[in-house]
N, CA, C and O atoms as CSV, one atom per row, in Angstrom:
chain,resi,resn,atom,element,x,y,z
A,1,UNK,N,N,0.838,-1.159,0.130
A,1,UNK,CA,C,0.009,-0.065,0.042
A,1,UNK,C,C,0.886,1.313,-0.027
A,1,UNK,O,O,0.468,2.355,0.478
A,2,UNK,N,N,2.079,1.224,-0.667
A,2,UNK,CA,C,2.973,2.235,-0.664
A,2,UNK,C,C,2.343,3.604,-1.386
A,2,UNK,O,O,2.838,4.720,-1.235
A,3,UNK,N,N,1.310,3.355,-2.097
A,3,UNK,CA,C,0.756,4.434,-2.742
A,3,UNK,C,C,-0.100,5.374,-1.782
A,3,UNK,O,O,-0.465,6.503,-2.109
A,4,UNK,N,N,-0.358,4.811,-0.636
A,4,UNK,CA,C,-1.082,5.539,0.501
A,4,UNK,C,C,-0.085,6.566,1.029
A,4,UNK,O,O,-0.508,7.429,1.798
A,5,UNK,N,N,1.127,6.550,0.705
A,5,UNK,CA,C,2.146,7.526,1.282
A,5,UNK,C,C,1.945,8.870,0.636
A,5,UNK,O,O,2.493,9.855,1.131
A,6,UNK,N,N,1.195,8.972,-0.438
A,6,UNK,CA,C,1.000,10.163,-1.231
A,6,UNK,C,C,-0.263,10.805,-0.954
A,6,UNK,O,O,-0.792,11.424,-1.877
A,7,UNK,N,N,-0.893,10.749,0.300
A,7,UNK,CA,C,-2.286,11.243,0.382
A,7,UNK,C,C,-2.255,12.759,0.326
A,7,UNK,O,O,-3.336,13.348,0.316
A,8,UNK,N,N,-1.239,13.376,0.293
A,8,UNK,CA,C,-1.197,14.942,0.405
A,8,UNK,C,C,-1.222,15.310,-1.183
A,8,UNK,O,O,-1.353,16.502,-1.464
A,9,UNK,N,N,-1.114,14.432,-2.160
A,9,UNK,CA,C,-0.989,14.765,-3.442
A,9,UNK,C,C,-2.133,14.460,-4.336
A,9,UNK,O,O,-2.936,13.596,-3.985
A,10,UNK,N,N,-2.283,15.101,-5.478
A,10,UNK,CA,C,-3.503,14.678,-6.217
A,10,UNK,C,C,-3.183,13.727,-7.367
A,10,UNK,O,O,-2.034,13.364,-7.619
A,11,UNK,N,N,-4.319,13.325,-8.086
A,11,UNK,CA,C,-4.055,12.405,-9.112
A,11,UNK,C,C,-3.431,13.001,-10.307
A,11,UNK,O,O,-2.725,12.369,-11.093
A,12,UNK,N,N,-3.741,14.310,-10.408
A,12,UNK,CA,C,-3.158,15.131,-11.530
A,12,UNK,C,C,-1.574,14.990,-11.296
A,12,UNK,O,O,-0.782,14.777,-12.214
A,13,UNK,N,N,-1.256,15.122,-10.093
A,13,UNK,CA,C,0.419,15.039,-9.782
A,13,UNK,C,C,0.735,13.657,-10.075
A,13,UNK,O,O,1.592,13.488,-10.942
A,14,UNK,N,N,0.206,12.598,-9.517
A,14,UNK,CA,C,0.697,11.325,-9.419
A,14,UNK,C,C,0.509,10.503,-10.657
A,14,UNK,O,O,1.222,9.516,-10.842
A,15,UNK,N,N,-0.516,10.898,-11.607
A,15,UNK,CA,C,-0.904,10.122,-12.622
A,15,UNK,C,C,-0.904,11.091,-13.879
A,15,UNK,O,O,-1.925,11.645,-14.287
A,16,UNK,N,N,0.341,11.236,-14.444
A,16,UNK,CA,C,0.336,12.285,-15.509
A,16,UNK,C,C,-0.102,11.672,-16.697
A,16,UNK,O,O,-0.145,10.445,-16.790
A,17,UNK,N,N,-0.495,12.570,-17.788
A,17,UNK,CA,C,-0.479,14.009,-17.679
A,17,UNK,C,C,-1.571,14.494,-16.876
A,17,UNK,O,O,-2.563,13.840,-16.554
A,18,UNK,N,N,-1.313,15.713,-16.571
A,18,UNK,CA,C,-2.439,16.538,-15.950
A,18,UNK,C,C,-3.462,16.712,-17.013
A,18,UNK,O,O,-3.196,16.898,-18.201
A,19,UNK,N,N,-4.778,16.631,-16.444
A,19,UNK,CA,C,-5.959,16.759,-17.359
A,19,UNK,C,C,-6.117,18.201,-17.568
A,19,UNK,O,O,-5.809,19.027,-16.709
A,20,UNK,N,N,-6.623,18.511,-18.774
A,20,UNK,CA,C,-7.045,19.901,-19.144
A,20,UNK,C,C,-8.555,20.071,-18.372
A,20,UNK,O,O,-9.191,19.141,-17.876
A,21,UNK,N,N,-8.916,21.342,-18.399
A,21,UNK,CA,C,-10.345,21.520,-17.887
A,21,UNK,C,C,-11.259,20.860,-18.804
A,21,UNK,O,O,-11.037,20.755,-20.010
A,22,UNK,N,N,-12.290,20.417,-18.212
A,22,UNK,CA,C,-13.288,19.782,-19.182
A,22,UNK,C,C,-13.951,20.786,-20.076
A,22,UNK,O,O,-13.978,21.980,-19.779
A,23,UNK,N,N,-14.447,20.339,-21.089
A,23,UNK,CA,C,-15.011,21.205,-22.132
A,23,UNK,C,C,-16.370,21.860,-21.586
A,23,UNK,O,O,-17.074,21.353,-20.713
A,24,UNK,N,N,-16.593,22.932,-22.170
A,24,UNK,CA,C,-17.781,23.657,-21.695
A,24,UNK,C,C,-19.105,22.857,-21.537
A,24,UNK,O,O,-19.873,23.023,-20.589
A,25,UNK,N,N,-19.296,21.997,-22.526
A,25,UNK,CA,C,-20.424,21.279,-22.645
A,25,UNK,C,C,-20.456,19.976,-21.920
A,25,UNK,O,O,-21.476,19.293,-21.998
A,26,UNK,N,N,-19.354,19.537,-21.167
A,26,UNK,CA,C,-19.146,18.360,-20.461
A,26,UNK,C,C,-20.312,18.052,-19.651
A,26,UNK,O,O,-21.020,18.951,-19.198
A,27,UNK,N,N,-20.572,16.656,-19.423
A,27,UNK,CA,C,-21.605,16.272,-18.605
A,27,UNK,C,C,-21.127,16.478,-17.160
A,27,UNK,O,O,-19.951,16.726,-16.895
A,28,UNK,N,N,-22.146,16.357,-16.191
A,28,UNK,CA,C,-21.885,16.484,-14.880
A,28,UNK,C,C,-20.816,15.556,-14.473
A,28,UNK,O,O,-19.872,15.918,-13.771
A,29,UNK,N,N,-20.985,14.226,-14.967
A,29,UNK,CA,C,-19.898,13.254,-14.392
A,29,UNK,C,C,-18.534,13.565,-14.978
A,29,UNK,O,O,-17.543,13.332,-14.286
A,30,UNK,N,N,-18.401,14.063,-16.178
A,30,UNK,CA,C,-17.099,14.383,-16.575
A,30,UNK,C,C,-16.432,15.618,-15.870
A,30,UNK,O,O,-15.214,15.723,-15.725
A,31,UNK,N,N,-17.302,16.488,-15.470
A,31,UNK,CA,C,-16.884,17.699,-14.688
A,31,UNK,C,C,-16.395,17.121,-13.375
A,31,UNK,O,O,-15.319,17.450,-12.875
A,32,UNK,N,N,-17.245,16.233,-12.831
A,32,UNK,CA,C,-16.885,15.620,-11.309
A,32,UNK,C,C,-15.582,14.941,-11.389
A,32,UNK,O,O,-14.731,15.133,-10.521
A,33,UNK,N,N,-15.370,14.097,-12.467
A,33,UNK,CA,C,-14.114,13.308,-12.442
A,33,UNK,C,C,-12.893,14.232,-12.698
A,33,UNK,O,O,-11.831,14.058,-12.099
A,34,UNK,N,N,-13.054,15.087,-13.487
A,34,UNK,CA,C,-11.877,16.102,-13.686
A,34,UNK,C,C,-11.694,16.801,-12.397
A,34,UNK,O,O,-10.535,16.942,-12.004
A,35,UNK,N,N,-12.712,17.281,-11.645
A,35,UNK,CA,C,-12.449,17.985,-10.380
A,35,UNK,C,C,-11.832,17.024,-9.343
A,35,UNK,O,O,-11.004,17.454,-8.540
A,36,UNK,N,N,-12.242,15.646,-9.343
A,36,UNK,CA,C,-11.663,14.751,-8.397
A,36,UNK,C,C,-10.313,14.616,-8.456
A,36,UNK,O,O,-9.665,14.493,-7.417
A,37,UNK,N,N,-9.683,14.623,-9.764
A,37,UNK,CA,C,-8.194,14.494,-9.977
A,37,UNK,C,C,-7.422,15.533,-9.424
A,37,UNK,O,O,-6.216,15.360,-9.246
A,38,UNK,N,N,-8.054,16.744,-9.090
A,38,UNK,CA,C,-7.515,17.841,-8.381
A,38,UNK,C,C,-7.608,17.868,-6.785
A,38,UNK,O,O,-7.242,18.811,-6.084
A,39,UNK,N,N,-8.170,16.648,-6.328
A,39,UNK,CA,C,-8.291,16.728,-4.795
A,39,UNK,C,C,-7.155,15.874,-4.274
A,39,UNK,O,O,-6.768,14.892,-4.908
A,40,UNK,N,N,-6.601,16.255,-3.083
A,40,UNK,CA,C,-5.610,15.402,-2.504
A,40,UNK,C,C,-6.214,13.978,-2.094
A,40,UNK,O,O,-7.317,13.858,-1.560
A,41,UNK,N,N,-5.427,12.991,-2.383
A,41,UNK,CA,C,-5.914,11.601,-2.259
A,41,UNK,C,C,-6.572,11.419,-0.829
A,41,UNK,O,O,-7.590,10.744,-0.673
A,42,UNK,N,N,-5.947,12.038,0.153
A,42,UNK,CA,C,-6.541,11.836,1.484
A,42,UNK,C,C,-7.786,12.601,1.834
A,42,UNK,O,O,-8.295,12.480,2.948
A,43,UNK,N,N,-8.252,13.332,0.971
A,43,UNK,CA,C,-9.537,14.009,1.126
A,43,UNK,C,C,-10.663,13.267,0.101
A,43,UNK,O,O,-11.784,13.760,-0.023
A,44,UNK,N,N,-10.321,12.207,-0.523
A,44,UNK,CA,C,-11.357,11.551,-1.375
A,44,UNK,C,C,-12.141,10.673,-0.527
A,44,UNK,O,O,-11.606,9.747,0.081
A,45,UNK,N,N,-13.496,10.941,-0.452
A,45,UNK,CA,C,-14.351,10.115,0.132
A,45,UNK,C,C,-14.746,8.775,-0.478
A,45,UNK,O,O,-14.359,8.530,-1.621
A,46,UNK,N,N,-15.456,7.921,0.161
A,46,UNK,CA,C,-16.045,6.759,-0.398
A,46,UNK,C,C,-16.655,6.995,-1.721
A,46,UNK,O,O,-16.282,6.349,-2.700
A,47,UNK,N,N,-17.644,7.957,-1.796
A,47,UNK,CA,C,-18.356,8.097,-3.001
A,47,UNK,C,C,-17.489,8.666,-4.098
A,47,UNK,O,O,-17.714,8.383,-5.275
A,48,UNK,N,N,-16.483,9.479,-3.728
A,48,UNK,CA,C,-15.464,9.913,-4.739
A,48,UNK,C,C,-14.714,8.681,-5.338
A,48,UNK,O,O,-14.586,8.540,-6.555
A,49,UNK,N,N,-14.223,7.796,-4.418
A,49,UNK,CA,C,-13.559,6.563,-4.843
A,49,UNK,C,C,-14.464,5.721,-5.760
A,49,UNK,O,O,-13.986,5.122,-6.723
A,50,UNK,N,N,-15.757,5.678,-5.461
A,50,UNK,CA,C,-16.543,4.807,-6.267
A,50,UNK,C,C,-16.602,5.233,-7.648
A,50,UNK,O,O,-16.503,4.435,-8.580
A,51,UNK,N,N,-16.789,6.681,-7.817
A,51,UNK,CA,C,-16.736,7.403,-8.967
A,51,UNK,C,C,-15.637,7.141,-9.817
A,51,UNK,O,O,-15.769,6.819,-10.998
A,52,UNK,N,N,-14.449,7.287,-9.179
A,52,UNK,CA,C,-13.184,7.129,-9.869
A,52,UNK,C,C,-13.046,5.625,-10.445
A,52,UNK,O,O,-12.673,5.354,-11.586
A,53,UNK,N,N,-13.378,4.793,-9.552
A,53,UNK,CA,C,-13.179,3.247,-9.800
A,53,UNK,C,C,-14.040,2.984,-11.020
A,53,UNK,O,O,-13.578,2.410,-12.006
A,54,UNK,N,N,-15.305,3.410,-10.949
A,54,UNK,CA,C,-16.323,2.949,-12.081
A,54,UNK,C,C,-15.863,3.565,-13.371
A,54,UNK,O,O,-16.159,2.999,-14.423
A,55,UNK,N,N,-15.136,4.723,-13.381
A,55,UNK,CA,C,-14.766,5.562,-14.537
A,55,UNK,C,C,-13.297,5.067,-14.982
A,55,UNK,O,O,-12.712,5.428,-16.003
A,56,UNK,N,N,-12.824,4.175,-14.017
A,56,UNK,CA,C,-11.458,3.611,-14.265
A,56,UNK,C,C,-10.323,4.648,-14.502
A,56,UNK,O,O,-9.535,4.646,-15.448
A,57,UNK,N,N,-10.381,5.498,-13.516
A,57,UNK,CA,C,-9.354,6.610,-13.511
A,57,UNK,C,C,-8.284,6.325,-12.338
A,57,UNK,O,O,-8.583,6.109,-11.163
A,58,UNK,N,N,-7.119,6.360,-12.818
A,58,UNK,CA,C,-5.871,6.237,-12.006
A,58,UNK,C,C,-6.101,5.089,-11.021
A,58,UNK,O,O,-5.926,5.264,-9.815
A,59,UNK,N,N,-6.492,3.916,-11.529
A,59,UNK,CA,C,-6.751,2.768,-10.596
A,59,UNK,C,C,-5.593,2.288,-9.686
A,59,UNK,O,O,-5.872,1.748,-8.615
A,60,UNK,N,N,-4.323,2.459,-10.058
A,60,UNK,CA,C,-3.261,2.024,-9.167
A,60,UNK,C,C,-3.258,2.923,-7.818
A,60,UNK,O,O,-2.765,2.508,-6.769
A,61,UNK,N,N,-3.819,4.107,-7.947
A,61,UNK,CA,C,-3.684,4.983,-6.803
A,61,UNK,C,C,-5.159,4.969,-5.990
A,61,UNK,O,O,-5.228,5.248,-4.793
A,62,UNK,N,N,-6.169,4.654,-6.694
A,62,UNK,CA,C,-7.541,4.731,-6.246
A,62,UNK,C,C,-7.939,3.488,-5.505
A,62,UNK,O,O,-8.492,3.560,-4.407
A,63,UNK,N,N,-7.640,2.243,-6.147
A,63,UNK,CA,C,-8.023,1.018,-5.549
A,63,UNK,C,C,-7.445,0.814,-4.103
A,63,UNK,O,O,-8.170,0.416,-3.192
A,64,UNK,N,N,-6.160,1.089,-3.929
A,64,UNK,CA,C,-5.653,0.944,-2.472
A,64,UNK,C,C,-6.380,1.760,-1.623
A,64,UNK,O,O,-6.547,1.254,-0.513
A,65,UNK,N,N,-6.942,3.022,-1.800
A,65,UNK,CA,C,-7.649,3.599,-0.923
A,65,UNK,C,C,-9.003,3.025,-0.649
A,65,UNK,O,O,-9.495,3.024,0.480
A,66,UNK,N,N,-9.570,2.555,-1.670
A,66,UNK,CA,C,-10.812,1.759,-1.505
A,66,UNK,C,C,-10.687,0.503,-0.886
A,66,UNK,O,O,-11.633,0.109,-0.203
A,67,UNK,N,N,-9.645,-0.219,-1.012
A,67,UNK,CA,C,-9.443,-1.510,-0.396
A,67,UNK,C,C,-9.193,-1.159,1.240
A,67,UNK,O,O,-9.656,-1.888,2.118
A,68,UNK,N,N,-8.480,-0.072,1.503
A,68,UNK,CA,C,-8.301,0.172,2.877
A,68,UNK,C,C,-9.676,0.375,3.618
A,68,UNK,O,O,-9.842,-0.107,4.738
A,69,UNK,N,N,-10.653,1.093,2.981
A,69,UNK,CA,C,-11.911,1.330,3.516
A,69,UNK,C,C,-12.695,0.124,3.625
A,69,UNK,O,O,-13.415,-0.086,4.601
A,70,UNK,N,N,-12.562,-0.802,2.500
A,70,UNK,CA,C,-13.302,-2.137,2.464
A,70,UNK,C,C,-12.938,-3.144,3.379
A,70,UNK,O,O,-13.740,-3.981,3.794
A,71,UNK,N,N,-11.589,-3.081,3.751
A,71,UNK,CA,C,-11.203,-4.136,4.702
A,71,UNK,C,C,-11.662,-3.945,6.117
A,71,UNK,O,O,-11.646,-4.846,6.955
A,72,UNK,N,N,-12.081,-2.690,6.339
A,72,UNK,CA,C,-12.546,-2.182,7.689
A,72,UNK,C,C,-14.130,-2.590,7.527
A,72,UNK,O,O,-14.676,-3.275,8.392
A,73,UNK,N,N,-14.849,-2.111,6.334
A,73,UNK,CA,C,-16.227,-2.369,6.265
A,73,UNK,C,C,-16.588,-2.727,4.810
A,73,UNK,O,O,-16.862,-1.861,3.978
A,74,UNK,N,N,-16.575,-3.997,4.557
A,74,UNK,CA,C,-16.834,-4.413,3.159
A,74,UNK,C,C,-18.002,-4.049,2.482
A,74,UNK,O,O,-17.999,-3.874,1.263
A,75,UNK,N,N,-19.122,-3.905,3.262
A,75,UNK,CA,C,-20.315,-3.536,2.626
A,75,UNK,C,C,-20.638,-2.000,2.932
A,75,UNK,O,O,-21.761,-1.594,3.233
A,76,UNK,N,N,-19.628,-1.295,2.827
A,76,UNK,CA,C,-19.686,0.255,3.070
A,76,UNK,C,C,-20.782,0.785,2.000
A,76,UNK,O,O,-20.749,0.307,0.866
A,77,UNK,N,N,-21.600,1.608,2.283
A,77,UNK,CA,C,-22.527,2.262,1.459
A,77,UNK,C,C,-21.793,3.695,0.944
A,77,UNK,O,O,-21.905,4.718,1.619
A,78,UNK,N,N,-21.172,3.671,-0.087
A,78,UNK,CA,C,-20.456,4.867,-0.646
A,78,UNK,C,C,-21.394,5.864,-1.252
A,78,UNK,O,O,-21.106,7.058,-1.169
A,79,UNK,N,N,-22.476,5.487,-1.847
A,79,UNK,CA,C,-23.252,6.440,-2.496
A,79,UNK,C,C,-24.727,5.958,-2.803
A,79,UNK,O,O,-25.681,6.712,-2.611
A,80,UNK,N,N,-24.845,4.943,-3.186
A,80,UNK,CA,C,-26.132,4.341,-3.706
A,80,UNK,C,C,-26.826,3.203,-2.758
A,80,UNK,O,O,-28.029,3.258,-2.499
A,81,UNK,N,N,-26.137,2.364,-2.355
A,81,UNK,CA,C,-26.431,1.202,-1.493
A,81,UNK,C,C,-25.382,0.436,-0.928
A,81,UNK,O,O,-24.242,0.473,-1.392
A,82,UNK,N,N,-25.746,-0.353,0.183
A,82,UNK,CA,C,-24.616,-1.110,0.895
A,82,UNK,C,C,-23.832,-2.046,-0.256
A,82,UNK,O,O,-24.391,-2.642,-1.176
A,83,UNK,N,N,-22.673,-2.026,-0.026
A,83,UNK,CA,C,-21.815,-2.811,-0.959
A,83,UNK,C,C,-21.338,-2.136,-2.339
A,83,UNK,O,O,-20.482,-2.667,-3.046
A,84,UNK,N,N,-21.921,-1.003,-2.639
A,84,UNK,CA,C,-21.617,-0.286,-3.762
A,84,UNK,C,C,-20.165,-0.108,-4.195
A,84,UNK,O,O,-19.712,-0.324,-5.319
A,85,UNK,N,N,-19.480,0.341,-3.066
A,85,UNK,CA,C,-18.031,0.519,-3.363
A,85,UNK,C,C,-17.224,-0.904,-3.620
A,85,UNK,O,O,-16.254,-0.977,-4.374
A,86,UNK,N,N,-17.697,-1.884,-2.975
A,86,UNK,CA,C,-17.190,-3.293,-3.141
A,86,UNK,C,C,-17.420,-3.848,-4.475
A,86,UNK,O,O,-16.576,-4.482,-5.109
A,87,UNK,N,N,-18.626,-3.572,-4.873
A,87,UNK,CA,C,-19.000,-4.123,-6.298
A,87,UNK,C,C,-18.231,-3.189,-7.382
A,87,UNK,O,O,-17.810,-3.732,-8.403
A,88,UNK,N,N,-18.052,-1.887,-7.195
A,88,UNK,CA,C,-17.307,-1.197,-8.117
A,88,UNK,C,C,-15.901,-1.694,-8.151
A,88,UNK,O,O,-15.338,-1.776,-9.243
A,89,UNK,N,N,-15.289,-2.032,-7.065
A,89,UNK,CA,C,-13.861,-2.538,-6.944
A,89,UNK,C,C,-13.777,-3.857,-7.633
A,89,UNK,O,O,-13.001,-4.006,-8.576
A,90,UNK,N,N,-14.593,-4.885,-7.175
A,90,UNK,CA,C,-14.547,-6.085,-7.837
A,90,UNK,C,C,-14.870,-6.104,-9.311
A,90,UNK,O,O,-14.499,-7.075,-9.971
A,91,UNK,N,N,-15.491,-5.174,-9.849
A,91,UNK,CA,C,-15.949,-5.081,-11.182
A,91,UNK,C,C,-14.686,-4.448,-12.016
A,91,UNK,O,O,-14.759,-4.352,-13.241
A,92,UNK,N,N,-13.640,-4.063,-11.365
A,92,UNK,CA,C,-12.568,-3.339,-12.104
A,92,UNK,C,C,-11.884,-4.417,-12.962
A,92,UNK,O,O,-11.795,-5.550,-12.490
A,93,UNK,N,N,-11.390,-4.151,-14.194
A,93,UNK,CA,C,-10.873,-5.213,-15.100
A,93,UNK,C,C,-9.627,-5.737,-14.333
A,93,UNK,O,O,-8.968,-5.035,-13.566
A,94,UNK,N,N,-9.384,-6.960,-14.597
A,94,UNK,CA,C,-8.310,-7.859,-13.923
A,94,UNK,C,C,-6.876,-7.259,-14.091
A,94,UNK,O,O,-6.009,-7.451,-13.239
A,95,UNK,N,N,-6.671,-6.566,-15.161
A,95,UNK,CA,C,-5.146,-6.056,-15.352
A,95,UNK,C,C,-4.951,-5.022,-14.182
A,95,UNK,O,O,-3.850,-4.997,-13.631
A,96,UNK,N,N,-5.866,-4.233,-13.799
A,96,UNK,CA,C,-5.719,-3.180,-12.724
A,96,UNK,C,C,-5.276,-4.021,-11.305
A,96,UNK,O,O,-4.428,-3.598,-10.519
A,97,UNK,N,N,-5.959,-5.183,-11.156
A,97,UNK,CA,C,-5.449,-5.930,-9.902
A,97,UNK,C,C,-4.292,-6.671,-10.132
A,97,UNK,O,O,-3.706,-7.077,-9.128
A,98,UNK,N,N,-3.825,-6.942,-11.236
A,98,UNK,CA,C,-2.438,-7.470,-11.452
A,98,UNK,C,C,-1.378,-6.688,-10.973
A,98,UNK,O,O,-0.315,-7.200,-10.621
A,99,UNK,N,N,-1.616,-5.350,-10.931
A,99,UNK,CA,C,-0.582,-4.405,-10.303
A,99,UNK,C,C,-0.635,-4.416,-8.863
A,99,UNK,O,O,0.296,-3.937,-8.215
A,100,UNK,N,N,-1.749,-4.974,-8.251
A,100,UNK,CA,C,-1.904,-4.929,-6.876
A,100,UNK,C,C,-2.333,-6.346,-6.166
A,100,UNK,O,O,-3.297,-6.443,-5.407
A,101,UNK,N,N,-1.507,-7.381,-6.515
A,101,UNK,CA,C,-1.787,-8.560,-6.117
A,101,UNK,C,C,-2.058,-8.896,-4.443
A,101,UNK,O,O,-2.924,-9.661,-4.017
A,102,UNK,N,N,-1.184,-8.198,-3.710
A,102,UNK,CA,C,-1.453,-8.160,-2.307
A,102,UNK,C,C,-2.757,-7.689,-1.867
A,102,UNK,O,O,-3.425,-8.291,-1.026
A,103,UNK,N,N,-3.127,-6.584,-2.452
A,103,UNK,CA,C,-4.479,-6.011,-1.990
A,103,UNK,C,C,-5.587,-6.784,-2.510
A,103,UNK,O,O,-6.614,-6.882,-1.838
A,104,UNK,N,N,-5.470,-7.390,-3.735
A,104,UNK,CA,C,-6.442,-8.361,-4.314
A,104,UNK,C,C,-6.624,-9.498,-3.347
A,104,UNK,O,O,-7.754,-9.936,-3.129
A,105,UNK,N,N,-5.623,-9.964,-2.796
A,105,UNK,CA,C,-5.651,-11.272,-2.100
A,105,UNK,C,C,-6.401,-10.957,-0.682
A,105,UNK,O,O,-7.227,-11.690,-0.138
A,106,UNK,N,N,-5.921,-9.697,-0.212
A,106,UNK,CA,C,-6.554,-9.331,1.121
A,106,UNK,C,C,-8.063,-8.916,0.970
A,106,UNK,O,O,-8.838,-9.020,1.921
A,107,UNK,N,N,-8.423,-8.477,-0.169
A,107,UNK,CA,C,-9.915,-8.294,-0.497
A,107,UNK,C,C,-10.695,-9.533,-0.677
A,107,UNK,O,O,-11.877,-9.656,-0.356
A,108,UNK,N,N,-9.891,-10.523,-1.260
A,108,UNK,CA,C,-10.595,-11.848,-1.561
A,108,UNK,C,C,-10.907,-12.471,-0.037
A,108,UNK,O,O,-12.012,-12.927,0.256
A,109,UNK,N,N,-9.925,-12.431,0.769
A,109,UNK,CA,C,-10.247,-12.962,2.023
A,109,UNK,C,C,-11.377,-12.242,2.810
A,109,UNK,O,O,-12.191,-12.867,3.490
A,110,UNK,N,N,-11.378,-10.851,2.675
A,110,UNK,CA,C,-12.407,-10.115,3.363
A,110,UNK,C,C,-13.917,-10.584,2.740
A,110,UNK,O,O,-14.914,-10.685,3.456
A,111,UNK,N,N,-13.911,-10.827,1.420
A,111,UNK,CA,C,-15.280,-11.157,0.817
A,111,UNK,C,C,-15.665,-12.574,1.182
A,111,UNK,O,O,-16.844,-12.872,1.375
A,112,UNK,N,N,-14.661,-13.465,1.280
A,112,UNK,CA,C,-15.015,-14.838,1.785
A,112,UNK,C,C,-15.615,-14.994,3.063
A,112,UNK,O,O,-16.249,-15.991,3.408
A,113,UNK,N,N,-15.394,-13.951,3.784
A,113,UNK,CA,C,-15.896,-13.788,5.312
A,113,UNK,C,C,-17.230,-13.322,5.473
A,113,UNK,O,O,-17.835,-13.414,6.541
A,114,UNK,N,N,-17.747,-12.776,4.339
A,114,UNK,CA,C,-19.145,-12.075,4.383
A,114,UNK,C,C,-20.015,-13.110,4.637
A,114,UNK,O,O,-19.815,-14.234,4.175
A,115,UNK,N,N,-21.192,-12.773,5.496
A,115,UNK,CA,C,-22.182,-13.655,5.729
A,115,UNK,C,C,-23.021,-13.922,4.401
A,115,UNK,O,O,-23.193,-13.008,3.594
A,116,UNK,N,N,-23.500,-15.103,4.211
A,116,UNK,CA,C,-24.248,-15.447,3.081
A,116,UNK,C,C,-25.601,-14.508,2.827
A,116,UNK,O,O,-26.047,-14.126,1.745
A,117,UNK,N,N,-26.110,-14.261,4.159
A,117,UNK,CA,C,-27.306,-13.391,4.150
A,117,UNK,C,C,-27.033,-11.992,3.697
A,117,UNK,O,O,-27.835,-11.396,2.980
A,118,UNK,N,N,-25.917,-11.465,4.104
A,118,UNK,CA,C,-25.644,-10.146,3.707
A,118,UNK,C,C,-25.354,-10.024,2.139
A,118,UNK,O,O,-25.772,-9.065,1.490
A,119,UNK,N,N,-24.626,-11.041,1.592
A,119,UNK,CA,C,-24.474,-11.113,0.139
A,119,UNK,C,C,-25.787,-11.272,-0.647
A,119,UNK,O,O,-25.959,-10.764,-1.755
A,120,UNK,N,N,-26.782,-12.078,0.062
A,120,UNK,CA,C,-27.983,-12.181,-0.768
A,120,UNK,C,C,-28.738,-10.898,-0.814
A,120,UNK,O,O,-29.607,-10.753,-1.673
A,121,UNK,N,N,-28.473,-9.952,0.050
A,121,UNK,CA,C,-29.330,-8.738,0.021
A,121,UNK,C,C,-28.780,-7.775,-0.811
A,121,UNK,O,O,-29.333,-6.676,-0.869
A,122,UNK,N,N,-27.628,-8.038,-1.567
A,122,UNK,CA,C,-26.975,-7.171,-2.498
A,122,UNK,C,C,-27.840,-7.220,-3.816
A,122,UNK,O,O,-28.645,-8.130,-4.013
A,123,UNK,N,N,-27.624,-6.169,-4.723
A,123,UNK,CA,C,-28.379,-6.275,-5.866
A,123,UNK,C,C,-28.061,-7.513,-6.874
A,123,UNK,O,O,-27.028,-8.180,-6.818
A,124,UNK,N,N,-29.066,-7.702,-7.760
A,124,UNK,CA,C,-28.896,-8.853,-8.396
A,124,UNK,C,C,-27.571,-8.888,-9.384
A,124,UNK,O,O,-27.260,-7.907,-10.061
A,125,UNK,N,N,-26.825,-10.126,-9.392
A,125,UNK,CA,C,-25.693,-10.267,-9.948
A,125,UNK,C,C,-24.433,-10.088,-9.162
A,125,UNK,O,O,-23.348,-10.504,-9.567
A,126,UNK,N,N,-24.617,-9.404,-7.926
A,126,UNK,CA,C,-23.576,-9.141,-7.035
A,126,UNK,C,C,-22.805,-10.508,-6.607
A,126,UNK,O,O,-21.587,-10.633,-6.743
A,127,UNK,N,N,-23.625,-11.485,-6.092
A,127,UNK,CA,C,-23.022,-12.698,-5.730
A,127,UNK,C,C,-22.095,-13.336,-6.689
A,127,UNK,O,O,-21.036,-13.857,-6.340
A,128,UNK,N,N,-22.527,-13.279,-7.922
A,128,UNK,CA,C,-21.724,-13.753,-9.147
A,128,UNK,C,C,-20.512,-12.981,-9.159
A,128,UNK,O,O,-19.420,-13.544,-9.245
A,129,UNK,N,N,-20.631,-11.674,-9.075
A,129,UNK,CA,C,-19.432,-10.746,-9.334
A,129,UNK,C,C,-18.418,-11.048,-8.145
A,129,UNK,O,O,-17.230,-11.224,-8.415
A,130,UNK,N,N,-18.839,-11.104,-6.932
A,130,UNK,CA,C,-18.062,-11.414,-5.767
A,130,UNK,C,C,-17.411,-12.862,-5.976
A,130,UNK,O,O,-16.239,-13.045,-5.646
A,131,UNK,N,N,-18.034,-13.688,-6.421
A,131,UNK,CA,C,-17.490,-15.088,-6.676
A,131,UNK,C,C,-16.422,-15.045,-7.745
A,131,UNK,O,O,-15.349,-15.614,-7.546
A,132,UNK,N,N,-16.675,-14.376,-8.904
A,132,UNK,CA,C,-15.775,-14.202,-9.847
A,132,UNK,C,C,-14.449,-13.701,-9.448
A,132,UNK,O,O,-13.387,-14.223,-9.786
A,133,UNK,N,N,-14.586,-12.571,-8.648
A,133,UNK,CA,C,-13.388,-11.983,-8.053
A,133,UNK,C,C,-12.629,-12.867,-7.153
A,133,UNK,O,O,-11.418,-12.982,-7.336
A,134,UNK,N,N,-13.239,-13.531,-6.161
A,134,UNK,CA,C,-12.625,-14.564,-5.355
A,134,UNK,C,C,-12.026,-15.547,-6.147
A,134,UNK,O,O,-11.002,-16.068,-5.706
A,135,UNK,N,N,-12.504,-15.936,-7.335
A,135,UNK,CA,C,-11.969,-17.154,-8.094
A,135,UNK,C,C,-10.772,-16.562,-8.898
A,135,UNK,O,O,-9.978,-17.289,-9.495
A,136,UNK,N,N,-10.684,-15.152,-8.882
A,136,UNK,CA,C,-9.520,-14.653,-9.722
A,136,UNK,C,C,-9.836,-14.586,-11.200
A,136,UNK,O,O,-8.947,-14.547,-12.050
A,137,UNK,N,N,-11.159,-14.574,-11.489
A,137,UNK,CA,C,-11.436,-14.617,-12.847
A,137,UNK,C,C,-11.831,-13.164,-13.384
A,137,UNK,O,O,-12.112,-13.000,-14.572
């Protein structure tokens, strides 16, 4: 988790090149992601991390922050529902996790310890997504 040593820096600093300002006609999501790249990592909240992960932005820096939260509270409600940050993380393409094998392993262990009843309450397809991640697929 050495990327956590840079909590005072922004994604624009750590993940070059710096992004230009979004176009005037950009969507709310595009403006939000551009803005999040200028926020110090230590100030990104769970909803911010979820947004960056689902948009696949700077994953080598964002995933460690998310995993740190998920190891403490796997079914954290970041924005929409319990487990939304977890499902965003496990839905990340496998090559991103290839760069973070130790974190992926720790998250897999955390997922396997979730009660079946809690997993059953997650949105449709969640149990399958968790199983695929645990299996390393």
